[in-house]
N, C-alpha and C positions, 0 to 999 in steps of 0.2 A: 602708692605713688600714682599720680595721674600722668597720662601721656600728653604729647604736644597736640594742641588743637590745630586742625587743618581746615581752613575755610573752603567751601565748595565754590568754584567760579560761577558767577552769575552772568548769563548772556542776555543783556537787556535789549529789547527791540522797541521801535516806535513806528506806528502806534502800538500800544500795549495789546497783545493778543488776549484771547479768552483765557480765563483762569485754568480751565482744564488743559488747554494747549500748552500753557506755560508749565504746568505741573508734569505733563507727560513728556515734555522735552528736557526736563531737569536731570542733572547728574545726581545720582544717589550714592551715598556712602553705604557700605555694608554696615548693618547695625552693630556688628561685633567690633568694627573699627571705632564707631562712635562711642561705644561702651568703654573701650580701652582708653580713648582720649579722656573720658570722664574719670577713669580710675576705678570703674566697676570690675569685679572679678568674674571670670567665666561662669562660676557656679552661682552667681547672683542673677543670672539671666535665664529666662525661658523664651526661646526663640519662636516667633510666629512668622516663618518665612525669612527672607533675607533682609528685610528693611523695617521690621518692628519686633519688639520683644517686651515681655513683661519683666519687671524688676522685683526680686524677692525683698521682703521687708527686713530680712536679716541684715541688710546693709546698714540699717539705722543703728544696730547694736555695734557693728564694727566701727562706725564713724561717730559714735556718741560723744567723743571728746573733741571733735573738730568744731571750731567756731562756725556759727551760721553766717551766711552771706547777707547782703542787703536785700530787703523785701519790698517789692514795688507792686502796687495795685493799679491796674488800668481800668478806668471807668469812663463815663461820658455824660454829656448833657442829655436832656430829653430827646430821644431820636425821632426821626420820621419813620413811617412804616418800612422804609428801605434799609434802615440801619445806617450807622455813620462810620463804619470801618474800625470799630473798636478792636476786633480780633486782628485785623490787618495791621493796626497800629501796634498791638502787642507783639506780633511777629516781627514787624519792621524794626521796632525798638530793640528787640533781642538780637536781630541780625546786625544792627548798627553797633551794639555793645560788643558782640562777639567777633563777627567778621570785620567790622569797621574799626573798632578801637582795641581789639585784642584782649578784651576782658573775658573772664570765665563766666558764662551766662547760662541760665536755664529758663525755658518757658514752661509754664504750667497752665493748661487750658482744659475746658470741658470737652467731653465727647458729644457730638451732635446727635440729635434725635432724628429718626427716620421720618417723623411727622412733618417738621418743616422742610427737611431735605426734599421730600417728594410733594410737599404742599405748595407754599408760596414764598417762604423766606430764603430757601436755598441752603447751601452748606455753611460750615463754620470753620473752614480751614484758613481763613484769611482771604486775600485776593491780590491780583496783579503779581508783583514780584516780592510779595511778603506773604508766603503761604507755608503751611505744614504739608509735608509730602511723605508717602504717596497719598495724594489728595483723594483718589477714589476709595482707597481702603479706610482713610480717616472718616469719610462720610458714610460708608456702607459697612455696617457690622463691626468693623475693627476687630477686636478680639472677643466679641460676644458678650461683653459685660451687660449691655442693655437687655439682651435675651435672658441672661441669668436673673436679672431683676424681675422681668416679666414672669419667669417660672416661679421664683420664690414668692412673689406677691400673690399670684393666682393659686398657688398651693395653700396659702393661708386662707384665701377666700373660700376655696373648696372645703377646707377643714371646718370653717365656721358653720356652713349650711349642713355639712354632713353630721357634725356633732349634734346640732339641734334635731336633725332627723332621727338619729339613733336614740337620743335621750327620750324622745317622745314615744318610741316604740318598744323600749325594753325596760325591764325591772332593774332595780339597783343591783341585784345579784348577777343578772345577765350582763349588765354593763361592766361590772367589776371583773367577771370571769373573762370577758373579751378584751378588756384593757390590760389585765394581768394574767394571761393564761399560764397554767402550769407547764413546765417542761416535761421531758420524758421521765424524769425522776419524781414528778409530782410537786416540784418546788416552784414557787412564784418569785418574781423579782420586779422591782420598779425600774423603768427607764430613767436616764438622767433628767429628762424634762419632768417626769412624774415626781421625782425627788425634790425638784425645785418647787413644784406646785405644793407639795406637802409642807415644805418649809414655809412657804407663803401663808399656808393655813395654820401654821403653828403646831404641826404634827411632827414630832421628832422620832419617827419610826422608819426603819428600812425594810422590815419584813411585812409583806402585804397581808399575811395571815394574822398578824397581830393588831390590825386595825379594828377598832370597835365598830359596831353597826352604824353609829352616828358618823364616825370618821369616814367610813366607806361611802355613805350617802353624800357627804359634803365633797368627797374626793371625786366621785364619778359624775355628779350633777353640776354642770356649769350654769344651767338655767338662764341661758342668754336671752335677753329681751330683744326680739327681732326688730322692734322699733328703734332701738338704740344703736344699731350697727352702723358704724361709719366707714368700715373697711370696704373698698370697692375693688373690682377687677381692673386690670390695666391692659393696654395694647399700645404698641409704638407706631400707630397709624392714625392719621387725622380722620376718624370715622364718626361723624356727627350723629349717626343713627344709633350709636351705642351709648350715648350720653345717659339715657334713661332706658332701662330694660325691665322686663318682668321675668323672674326665674321661678323654677319649681312648677312647670306646667306639664311635666311628663306624667304618665299614668301612675307611677310609683311615688311621685312627689306631691300628689294632691294633698292639700292642707298645708303645704309649706311654700305656697306662692308668696312672693314679696317683691316689691319694687326696689331696684338698685341701679347700678350703672357702671360705666367704665371711665377711668381717667387715662390720660396719656402716661406711658410708663415712666417718663422722666419726672412726673409729678408724684410718683409713689414714695411713701415714706422710706422704703428700702433704698431708693436712690439717695435720699437725704442722709440716711445712715451711712451709706458708702462714702459720701462726701465728707462726713463729719467724724467718722471713726478714727481711732489712732492705732489700733492693731487688731489681730484676729479675735483675741479674748474680749476686747471691748465691743467689737461688732456682734459677737455671739450674745453678750449681755444686753446690748441695745435691742436686738431682735426679740429677746424675751420680754422686754418692757413695752413692746408695741401694744397699744390699747385698741381693741377692735369694737368696743362698745361696753355695755354694762350688763350685769345680771338683773333679774327681776327685783332684787333688793337694792339696786343702785350702786353696787360695787363694780369696780373696773374689771373687765375680762381681758386677759393678755394672750399674746401668741404662746407664751410659756404655758399658760393654763390649757391651751388647746394641744400642747405637745408638738407644735410645729416648728418652734424656733431652732432646734438643732438641725433639722432637715433643711431649713432655709439657709443656715450658715454653711452647710455642705454645698448647696447650690451656688453660694456666693464665695466659696473658698478661693477660687482663682481670680474672681473679679476684684478682690481687695488689692491686688498688685497693679500698680500703675503701668501704663504702656509707654515705652520709649519710642519716640519717632524723631524726625529732624525737620528743620526749615530748608527752604531752597538754598540757603547759604551754609548748610551743614551744622548749624547750632542745634543743641539738643532740646527736645520737647518732651514733657510728660503730658499724656492725654489720659485723664482719669475723672470719672463721674461726670454727670451732666444734668444736674437739677435745673429746671426752668427758673428764671429769676422773677417773673411776674406771679408765679404760683408757689414755687419753693424758694430756696435761698440763693440760687443762681451763681454758685461758685464751684470751682473744681476742688479736688480733695485735699484735706489736711495732710494725708500721708504723702501725696506727691510733693507738696510744698516742703514738708520736713526733710524728705530725702534730697530734694533739689538744693535746699539751703546748706546741706552738708557737702555738696559736690560743686557748688559754684559761688562766685563772689557776688553775683547779682541774680535774683530770681524775679522774673516778671510774670505775674499772674493777672487774671482778668475777672472782673465782676460783671454779671449780666445786666444789660439794659442801662438806664441812667443811674446816676449816683444816688438818687432818691430810693432806688430799689436795691440793685446788686451791691453797691458800696456800703450802704447802711447795714445790710445784712452781713456783709463781709466783716465789718467791724463788730457789730453787736451780737452776732451768732458765731461765725467761724472763728474769730479771734478769741472769743471766750473759751471755746473748746480746745483750740490749738495752743493757746498760751503764747502765740507769736505776735510780735508788734511790727507793723509795717513802717517803713522808713519814708516812703514817698507815695503820693497819689498822682497819677497821670490822668488828666481830664481831657478826653477827646472832644473836640468841637468841630463842627463843619459850618461853612457859610450856608449851605442848603438848609440845614435844620434850623439855624437861627433866623433865616428869612421866613421859614414856616411859622416860627414862634412870633415873628413880627406881624403876622396877619396874611402871609402869603397863601396862594391857592392850595387846595387839598392835594396831598401827595398820595398817589395810588400805585401800588406795586403792579408792574406789567403794563402801565400806561405811560405815554411820553410825558416828559417833564414840561411843566409850564415855562414859558420864556422868563418868568420872574426868577426862576432858579438857574437859568443858563446865561442871563445877561446881567451886567453890573447894575445893582440897585442898592446904593448905600443907605438910603432912608429906610427901606424895608429891613435891611440887615441891622441897622441901628435900633430899630424898634424891637428886634428880637433878642438883643444883648442881655436884658434882665434875666433871661433863663440861664445863661452862662454864669452871671454873677451869683444867682441863687445857688447853683451847684457848687461853685467855688466856696461860698460861705458855708454850705453844708459839710464839705470836706474839712474845712478849717475848724468846725465844731469839735472834731475828733483830735485836734492838735497835731496834724500831720502836714508837712510841706506839700504844696500843690504846684505841679508843672502842667500848663495847658499845652496840649498838642493840637495845633490847628491843622487838621487833616485836609490837605489840598486836593481839590477835584479839578478836572480838566478845564472847566469853564470858569473857575474862580479867578478874579482879577487881583492884581497886586494890591490895589487900594482896598479891596474887600478883606483880603487876608491880613493886611496891616491893621485895619480897623479892629478886627477880632483880637489880634495880638495885643494891641494897645489897651483895649478894654479889659483884657484878662489881667494885665499888670495893674491897671487902675483899681480892679476889684480885689487886689491883694494877693494874686498868684505869685509864687516865688520866681517863676519864669514862664515865658510863653514863646513857643517856637513853631514856625511853619514847617510841616513835614511832608515829604513827597515820596514816601516809601512804597506806595502802590505802584508808581511808575518807575522808581529807581531802586527798589530794594533797600537794603540796609544803608546804602550810600545816601539815600534821601532822608535818612533819619539820624545822621551822625550828630547834628547840632542838638536834636532832641535828646540823644543819648548823653551828650556832654552836660546838658542842663540837668538831667536826672542824676548823673554822678555827683554834680555839685550840690543838688538838693539833698541827696542822701547823706552828705557830710554834716548837714545841719541837725541840731538837736530837735527831737520831737517830744511832745507832751501828750502822748496818746491817752485818751479817756473814752469810756463808754458813754453812750447818750443817756442811759437810764440805769438805775440799780435794779438787780433782780428782785430785791425785797419789795419793790413797788407792787401795787395791785395790778391785775390784768388791765383794768380800765385805765389806770394811770400810765402804764407803759404805752398802751395804744395812743392815748391822748398826747403824750410827749412826742411820739413819732409824727403824728398827724399835724401838730401845731409847729414843731420846730423844723421838720424836714419838708413837709408838704406846704406849710404856710396856711393851714386850715384855721377856721375860727373855733372849731370844736368837732366833736364826734357824736353821732347819733347811733345808739345801740338798739337794733331792732329786736323784737320779742325773742326770736330764736337765739340771737347772740346773747341776750340777757340770761336765757336759760342755760346756755353753755357755760357762761362765766360762773354762774352759781354752782353748776355741776363740777367744773374743773377746779374751782376753789375748794369745794368740799373734798374732792379726791386728792388734793395736795399738788396739783399741777400749776398752781398760780405763780410759782417762782421761776418758771421757765421763761426764756427770752421770747420775743415776738417776731414772727415772720409774716409780714403783711402781704396778702395776695391782692394785687391791684394792677390796673392798667399801667403799661410802660410808656404810653403815648402822651402822658400829661403828668405834671407834678401833683395834680389832684387825682380824684377817683374817676373823673369824667374825661375820656379820651378826646372829647371835643374842645376842652379848655386848654388852650395853648399858652405859651409864654410863662408868666408867673401869676396864676389865678389868685383872686382875692375874694373874700366874702363867701366862702363855701364851707359846708359842713360835710364831713366824711361819714357816709352810712355804712355801718358794719352789720351785714345781714346774717352772718353765721361765723362761728369759730370752730375749728377742728384742732384736735390734739395729736401731734406727732411726738409722743412721749419717748419712743425709742430714739428718734433723731434728736430730741431735746428742745422742742419749741412748740408754741401754739401758733396756728396761722389763721388770722381773721380773713374772711372773704369780704372784700370791699366792692360795692357796686355789683355789676353783672359780670363776674369773672367766669370764664370757661376753663374747666380743668381737662377738657378734651377738645382741642381745636377741630374745625371742619375744613374740608377741602374747598378751594375756590372753583369757579366755573372752568378755568383752565389751569389745572395743577401743574407743578414743575415736572411731574413724571411723564407728561406728554413727550418731552424732549429726550428722555433718557432711554438709551438703547445700546445694543452691542453691534460692533462692526464684525460681522460673522467671519470674515476672512482672517482676521487677526485676533478676535476676542477682545479688542480694545473697547473700553467704555466711551460712549459719545454722549454729548448733550447734557452732561451732569450739571455744569454751570458755565 
């Protein structure tokens, strides 16, 4: 049985204070009260203080016969570097559904990375009067999931180099004795990972002493080709100087020097696995399938071969549970997983969505960046593995971004906005509307109703907002609504919520963009032509070699996760609006076999961002008298 939902009163002020001030003034429900309102049992919670808790996966078994609620994905047009309030709209819509219209609602969003939090973008808790709270905890560490991912990723990285080191220095017999040492009774045994490796090798034996000499050699020698290694170390800080490094320069490691580098933690395949897994057993299996490179004969080498997958699962055991939080108006939020959208697939976890759909009538989730990136990956990757079908797409659009796509001046984070964006300019806005039309069309390719949320900013005029709304309807959107949730909370998004409710009643004809049976090149070509509007694709020599390798290894039936800029429909961030006459260059392709996708690198993509001249961390500090965080956003 579920309890009665009690909205949290919202004290709206004008002008709107800073996000952190609003968050710290907010009234918070005890997380145990929120859980009781949802119908969660005390034994299904793991408390992390008074205002957040992890939820155990056993709740899915208890609620397996409960029908799912409606599934809503919030996406956006191509954004400016400042973002267009997609998370703010996700939270505002949820507050409107729950606190405004009395619907049982759940929000599912990603955990932010420390990289952008202390870099240039800022946090990801929403903004104004549509936020997730406690905002400081949301943006800083939360329950430690990203740290667990860092630890698991780097454990595997250490295992790779250590294995090559020891294999080169020891005989087969010595390696075997160290991998399978006898106990005090002189008996040997295989670890679970070793048994999995033997099964992969086709050896059906459980007694180490019964292996033939040939089987022993095959078992202990991975023979990793150092030039094939694709697994990199990770860190959750924007540290440009770690993008390329040389390892193995210590006195004992001479002869094992090689060039590698760091990615940002949220780009790790382990993060993608966390977001796409369905339970603990599935996560353990996916870790085992991670491919780190090939051996010298060209066969794939996995985390299971290295014996690390079990330990990685142990490090991630708690991280698999979503974290329960709340909005400013007391509606429930799951924060879980945080893959980047321009590098990885940019969506929160399947597990969080599945639990939320059993507990609420409406689940509002968010796909990263524009619809050409996060939404396309939501449908073609996340929905394939979850088996869930969305009911509505909410497309966030802003006057500011559309003016930029119409040819407006460059938008730079941290610098004052040009008057073109703060004064009425209908001609400039009209010139940018094709970008909105393109994104609506892309959403409709998947057979899902589309509602456009025109996210109103302070300087937007009535004529500008109405122009965007009318253009959305002309482009085929099921509805288009101006929303003022940043300044008014859920009350400013009630009309949007009503439009979403009506759209969710409509039939959908959900379909994937491409079949998995298509070749790697065919799938990439379909995405580039249909979603980006490209004339075609150019596969550079390194990408061609990867395609040949992955096809030979049997990875060619995986879905595609394009790694490209979020600032343009094309591969070039300088091309605004709806670019035409371009060819997408694919310079490399990596395999995230454990996560279950291939990700082509398009153009000059950075997998580890750098810090700007004036990073956001300059402003973050503690008020020593109270311990209060200041300057976060």
